N, C-alpha and C positions, 0 to 999 in steps of 0.2 A: 589798847594799842599794844601790838607786840613789840618785843626788843630784838632786834637782830644782833647776832652773835660775832665775835672774832672766830677765825679757825686757825689754832695755835697747836702743833704737834699732834695733828689729827684729830682733836678734839675742839667743840664747840666752848668758848670761852666767854663769860660774861665779863662786863667792864663797869663799874659804879661809878665813874666819873662823869665828865661832860657827853652830852648826846645831842643829837639833831634829828629833826623830824624828816620822814620820807613821805612825799605826797603823792598821791595819784593826780596828774596832771588834768585828768578827764572831768574829775569832781572837784578838785581845789581843796580836798580833805586831806590831812595828815593820816596815814594809815600805819606807820610804824615809826619806831625809833631806833636810830642806829648809833652805836657808841663811837666817841671821838678819842682814839686811843692816846693815853698818855706816855711819856719816853720811856716808863717802865714796862708798860705792854709791849711796845715795839722792841725793846731789849729781849723780852721774853721769846719773841718770834724769832729775833736773832739768834738768840743762844740755841732754840730749836734747830733753826737750819744750820748752824755751824755744827752741832752735835751729829746732824745726819749725813753731814757731806762726806766723811772718809769712807762710809760704807757704800754709799751712792756713787762716787766716782769711781769706785773699783767694781760696780755692777757692771757687768758686760753689756754693751750696747744693744745687743739683741734682744737682753731680757728687758732693757728700758723701753726698746720698742714694742715688746709684747704688752707692757701696761698701756702704752700709747694706742695699740690696735684695740684693746678692750674700752679704752676712754671713749674712742670715736664710737664704738657701738653703742655705749651708753648715752652719749650726747644725742645720737640719732634715735633712740628710743624714748628719750624725754624731751624731744623736739618741741611738742606741743605746750608741755609744763613749763619749759624754759621762756618759750615766745610769751605765753600769758604773764609771767613775772616781767619780762622786758617791757611789755605793753602797758601792764598796771603801774610801772613807776616811771617810765621814759614817756610814754604816751604814744609813741610809733605804733603804726597799724601792725597786726598781728601778721600780715603777708610780710612786712617790711622786717619784723623781729624775726621771722623765719629765714629770710635771705640773708640777715646779718649773721645768725647762726650757722648756716652753712657755709659762708665765707670762712668763718672762725673754723670751722671743721676741716676746710682745706689745709690749714696750717697745722692740724693735729696729723693729717695724712702725711704731710712732708716731715714732720717729726718721726713718724712711724719708720722713715729711711734712716735712722740714726747709723745702724752699721756701714752704709753707704757712704752719706755725708761726712762721716768722721773718719774715713780712710785716709791716712797720710800718703805720703809720697817716697818713694824708695828708689835710689840708685845704686847698682853694684858696681864695685870697682872704680869709683872715682879717683882713685889714686892706686898704687901697688898694695893689695890686700886691704884696701880700705873701702867700706861701704859707707853709705849716708842715707839718712831718712829724716822725715819730718812727721810729727803728729799733732793731733789738737787736743789740747788739754783743758778741762774747764777752770774756771776762775775761781768758784767758791760759792761763796754766799753773794747773791745779786738780788736786785730788786726792779719792780715796775709800778708806774705810778699811772693809772688809767682814766680816762674821761667818761662823763655821763652819756655821752651820744651814742657810744657803742659798747655797752656793759657786758657783752657776750664776746664779741668779735675782736675787739683790741686787746684783752687780757690774753686771748688766745693766739694773738700775734707773737707774744712774749714768753709766758711760761712753758708750753709743751716743748718748744725748741731748746729753750734754756736747759730744761730739765733732761730732755733727750741726750743734750751736750754733757752731763753729768754734773750741772750746777743744782744746787738748793735755792728755792726762791721765795721772795716775800712780796706779796702783792697787795698794794694800798689802791683798793678801787676807788670810784667817786661815791662819796657818801649820798648823792642825790637818788640812785637807784642800785643799790647794793645786792638785792636779793637775788637775781640770777646769776651774778657773779660767783656768790658763796654756793649756790646750788651747784653749779658747774666744778667748782672745786672740791666739793664733797662727791662728786661723781668720780672725780680722778682718784681721789682716796678709796672709793668702791671698786674701782680698776685695780687696785693693788699697789698703789704707790705707797711707799714707807713713811712712817709719820715723820714730819719735820722737813721733808723735801719740798713742800709747798705749804706756805702759811698766809693767810689773809688777814690782814689788820684794817679797819675802818678808820678814818680820821681826817684831819685838816691840815694846816700847815705845821703845826705842832709834829704831826706823824711825818710830814715830808722832811721837815728839817733834821727829824732824828735818824732818818734814813741816810740823809745827806752826810751827816756828822758821823755816824757810826763808822769806825775803821774797818770792821769786820765786812761790811758791804764793798764790794769791789766793782760793782758796775751798776748803773742805774738806766732804766729805759723809761722813757715819758712821751705821752701824746696828751696836747692841750693846747692852750694860748700861748701865742708868741713871749708875752711877759714872762710868764713862769717858766716856759720852755729855756729862755735866757738865764733865768735865774738858777734853775736847777743845773744847767750846764756850768755856769760861771762857778757855783758854788762847789759842785760835784768835782770837776776837774781841778780846781784850786788844793783839793785834798786828795789828789792823785787818782780819782776814780775814773775808769770809762763810762762815758755818757752818751746816749744818742736822745735827743730831745725834740720830737717832732712838733712844731708850732703851728700858727695860724695861717689861712689861706685867704686869697681874692681870685677865685678861679674865673678865667674868661673863655668864652667859645667864640670863635670867630666865624662869621657865615658870609661865605663867597657869594657873589652873584649868581653862580653855577650851581649851587647848592640845591639838593633835594629838600626844599622848603617844608614839606609835609612831614617827612622822616625827621627832619632837624627839630622841628616844633614838637612833636611827640617825644623826641630825646630831651629837648630842653625842658619841657613840663616835668618830667620824671626828675631831671638832675636838677632843677632848681627848686621844686616843692616837695619832692619826697622826703620823708621823715621831717617835714616842717622846715627844712632848709639847714637842720642841724646836722649838717656833715661838713668835715674839712675837705672834702672832695665836691661839694655842691656848686655848681655853675651860679654864679651870682652876678655875672656880667655878661650880655650878649654883644658882641662887636660886629655891627654890622657894615659892610663894606659897600657903601653906596646907599642913598636915600630910598632908592626904589625896593631893595632888601628889607631895609628898616620899617618902610610903610606896610610892606606885606606881611611881615613877621608880626608887627602889633595887631594887624587885622586879623590874624590866625591865632595869635595867643589870647587876645582878650575873651572871646566865648569860652575858650577851654578853661581859662583861670576862673571865670566866673561859675562855671560848672563843676568846679572841684566837689568831690563827696568828702565833707568834713565832719568828723564826729569822734566819739569816744574810740580810742586805740583799739579796745577789745571787741569792738563790733567789727563783723566782716563786711568786705565789699567797699571799702573806703579806700580814698587817695590819701588823706592827710589827717592826722590827730592833732593834738594840741601841742604847744611849746612845754617845755620841762617844768617850768616853776612860773610864778607870777612875776619874778624879777626877769626872767629872759623875755617874757611877754611885753613889760613894761619899756625894757631896753630896745627890742625891736620897733615897739612903737614910737618910741623917741627918735629913731633912726628915721623913720617915715615922716615924721614932723619936720625934722630936719632937712630932708630932702626937698620937701614942698618949699620950706623957707630960703632954699638956696636956689630956688628957680627952676628944679627938674618937673617935669611934667608927670603927674601921678594920674595914669590911666585908669589903674583899677587899684581901688582902696579897700584893703581886707579888714581894716580895723572896726570895731563895733560889732564883730560876728556873734552870734549867740546861738548855740546849740541847744535845742529843746530837751529837757530833762538833764542838762549838764550845764546850766547857766553860770555856776560858779568855775568851770573848768577854764583852762589859761588857752582859749582859743585865739587864733588870728588868722583871718582867711589870706590867699595869695594877693600879693601887691605886684605892681608893675610900673616901674617909671621908665619915661623915654626922655631923650634928650639930655642925659647924664653927661657930665664934663669930669675930666680928671681932677679937677680943683675941688670937687665936691667930697664930703666927708661920707656919704652913702658910696662913694665909688673907692674912696682910699682905704676905708676901714672894713674889717669883716664883720658882717652883720649877724650872722648866724640864725637866720630866720627865712620865712618864705617870701623874700623881696629880689626881684630881679630887675635889674638895671640895664637898660639899652644904651649904648654908647656908638654914634655916627662917626664913621671915618671915609675917607676916600679911596684908599689903596690897602693891599695886602701889608705892604711895607709899612704904612702908618699903623696899621692894628697891632703888628709886631713889635714896634717901637713901643707903643702903648704898653704893652705886656712886660717885655724888657726892662721898662722903666719904672714897674711897680716895686714894691719892697718885697712882696711875697713870691714866691715860684712854685708852688705846690703842684697844682694841675691844671692843664688848660687842653682845648680841642679845637680842630677846625671840620668845618662842613664844606665839601667841596668834591666835584667830580675831577677836578684838574690834579693829575699826579705830579705835576711840576711844582704846582703850588704847595701841595702836600709835603713832598720832598723838602722844599726850602724852610717851611715852617718848622717840620722836624729837625732839621738841621741847625737853624739860627735861632730858635725860641730859647730862653733861658729859664726853663721849667723842668722839673724833674720828672714829671709824668705828663705824657702827651698822647692825645687820642685823635684818630683821623676817623672822623663819623662815628665816633665812640664818645659819649659825653662824659662817661665817669670812667676815664682810664686807670682803674685800679689794678694794679699787677695781681696775677695769680700766686697763689704760695710759694712756686718754685722760682719766681723772681724775687725780687724785694721792693719796698715800699719806701718812698721819701721824696722830698722836694728840695728846692734849690733856694739860696739866698735867706731871708729870714723865716722860711717855713722849716728848716732843719738847722739844728745845732749838733755838730759831731760829724764824723768822717763817713760813718756806716748807715746804710737804711735799714728799716724794720724787716724782719723775718725774711725767709729765703736763704740765698747764699750769703749775703750779709749780714742776716742774723747769726748763722754758723760762726762768722768770723768775730762778729761781735762777744759772743758768750763764750769763745774758746781763745786759748794763747797758742801759737804755734811754738813747738820746741824742735830743733834741729839738732840732730845727733849724726857724730861721725865716729865710725867705730873701725879698729884696726887690730888684726889678729895676724901679727908677723910669723913667718914660717920658723920653725925652732931651729933650723941649722943657720939662719940669716943672722948677721950682726951688722948694724949700721952705725956709722959714727954721727955723732951729734950735729945737727943744723942750727946755724945761727942767723941765716938769712929767712926772711919770711917765706914759710912753706908755700910751694906751688907745684904743679904737676911737672 
């Protein structure tokens, strides 16, 4: 069993302390060991980043962009290799892994525009012989803590832009599937990134707390569950750090009576069951306006759910792979049991699925509940598995109230042909990302990603324009060069034009 390394100051570094197993979810077998960094190892990474910062912040933005251009090319050249690693350790299908990587590359492309996105603002003659301008300056050493479900994409939300802005970055990826993340970081060094600008350290809460507590770390980005997001936000801001912490979700899709039901069903199948439901933007609740819509939706969903092609993620032509760990499988199965006990109608039961040749894998088939109510745990909590709940309401207003009352506000969508209904929904829904006939409204890289309510802790969303603002500080400069022949008396009143 191979041991995965940290990447500190451009070198692979072993760690003789604690470690954790990395599993292949399709076989249920441990395939690697990953070190769990001590505080001393985290400090080595911080010291490396701190030493690299002065030179990197003064590197012209155009040269930083050139590194990102080469990095993008290397990512594209190594697409198959990266997707294979993602699938082996996460379980998602190869096609899904490739899609994840491509969405991550979009953010590298945005970072390639560093000379443009870092341009400041200039105003000449704001007063007599006075010019004013502002520019965007890097924070210093910043860090990111990323989840297991997107080991390639979510880190690429963070460090390419942070580095393009002139910062040095410490990445703490998930210890469940770290190999693709490490390989991608090595490719960035191959692209010409100086040593110390990006460091990768594996670990658990000890590593997270060390990053939170280190005074050298000026900002923290996090994507994961709401309890941990809230913890990181509270502890980080208490220490004066800038924090963006993206938490959990319970994403609703509203189906109106005039919806194109066949297209809506196709969209829901991918949005609910793609990546085995292990997405923060997965649709986990279908809100049907009227019993007629709900009955028709169930009739169309059932045969498609039962026909899902499920198997080892590294096989081709599949719809769904396994869940990431045995614990995740048990947790989702527990939610299904809880839903049955609460009185929801289990229309399709995916438990007990066995995949030939992979009997020890962490597989669970698609599950469908009907007649779910807002009081049920399966409605209130994020399941993070292949479980879709159907809630029946009588009007769009009732559907919107249901969504607005929920503690999460990450993503939502509406299926309708009615422009008035769509406009009302977009205006009044209290959710950060909204789709109209689009089931997964994940913004492109030149916008920004983030939810509302308890789906986001912090003022700025991830990547895009908000990412630039998060990883930089604005400095405003006012400059005066008086004419040599002039002499002005002192002014004691507050200056004005």
